C-alpha angles and dihedrals in degrees: 000000000000123000091260089058088047088058091050088051094058097045109301103217097000135147091292095054090046092050094048091046091052091048093049091047090052092049095051091050091058094043091062089049090059089048095055102028091106090069083078110016089054098037114145110231123198110281145174138182120288112251130183095230095053104033107026105085094201094052094044094052095042103046108021107035093144100042125095125227088252091057091047091050089052095056096039107042124046123228119253129221091272091055092253128118114273115256098200103036141053135187114276089220129023107264101218092167091071088073095060109095093192093065122081112256110269123223100259092195088068092055116100115257136180138194125269096282096167098043134258139295113222134204106243099181095105104025118022090201137004136172087257094056094043094056101022096244094177137105108001091012097046093112091061089075092059090042088060094054091043088053090050089049090050088054088061090048092054096037099052101064093035094050091047091054094047094046090055090052103038105022137262096267097057092050091046091049095048096044095047092051090048095048090053095045096042092046091052090045093052090062091066097038108144098208136024093247092056088049091054092048091053091049091051093055089042091056088047090054094044090053090052091047095048095049095042093048090048093049091048091049095049093046092054100041117084116244095249092057099044101089093054095040094048092046088053089047089053093048089054088074088064089048087053092055091051088048092051092050089052093048092048090052091053099039110046092173114084092216090059094042091052090050092050092060095038106048094060089065089067088055088048089053089059093051093043090054089069095046125103131252119245107278089206090057093047092053094045091049090052098252096131096157093055092045091051091050091048094050092048091051090051092048091053090046089053093047096251101128091154091058092048091055093050097051119102136160091262091060090050091051095049091045091055098032094107094047094043087052091049092052095048096055124067132329112333092201095053094046092052092047092047094045105107097215093048092045090053093047093047093050093046091048091048093051091048092050091049091052092050095051095042089051091045087062090055088052095045090130088046092136088072091053101032098158095054092049092049094052091046096053093040092054089051093051094046088053086050090055093050093050092049092048090054094047091050091053092049 
């Protein structure tokens, strides 16, 4: 009896497998929301230099009672090459002569300008607050916005291999519990970050925790799902990333302040932490790590949950050892990594998955403004994932 047959014995794709599939799909939906939230939380609104005439209520009322905002803008902010007001410079002196229609139009490029020494005024008609407006990540500081996202991506690069190593040593459930709690906690703390550097640091550790959660939940899902059901379950799991993108767009439409938006995608992880506390460790991992008693108890609990009381009564440690004998023998002899890499089936699957993931990410760059063309992006990603389903189905048959 192989482990896949052992899963069929305790309920195959029963209530427990359905529950853990739904939980993993919900987790992945929120994970993609964290990955893309800076499209909204770090949006760059229209902005211009702060000027006394335009933005100081006292000065505006006292000096320029008969002038419109358009007039004040004309004499305070120079025009750029595209015939729009400059976003990063203002006139050093108020250019009153620009209001005189009888004088010939002066060359505004020759007038003295200066940077925005007193800060910026932002258009808050779309987003009431963003990371950009909070820390003035515009003009000379515009690159800091990209830096924040790069630091977040680097957290994934660091977190993925580390979390895989820890999950193999300590188990999937401890890593999943810890990472879900940290994502919720760090996401909430980032809302009250006092400086931009603290915000970037929190985002780095959030990404590290998200990587651990993503890999651990995926490993737990695969190890509890029978082989015959994996293609459709993994395809639905992959499609949940598209669902997360739709969810994020809806949340960003409702919550226009980046603090509230960040909280809306962080607090649910604390609720997931409570649900995950009651979840079961991977029986496969327990058997491989030599914890047969815990594995036996876990499988019996799953059998009862799936309504297979007869299967729970017939299970014992000898059955578990015989079911995993081939895999345990494989793990004891030689390098596991080299055997996996040189295995023709595993090598084929790995190459195909890497190619599919590469295609998805390259095309995601093409659709970096996909929220403006939601339907096209959804169809695109869905078609890629359906191709992924077909490929996985053929691989499993072979």
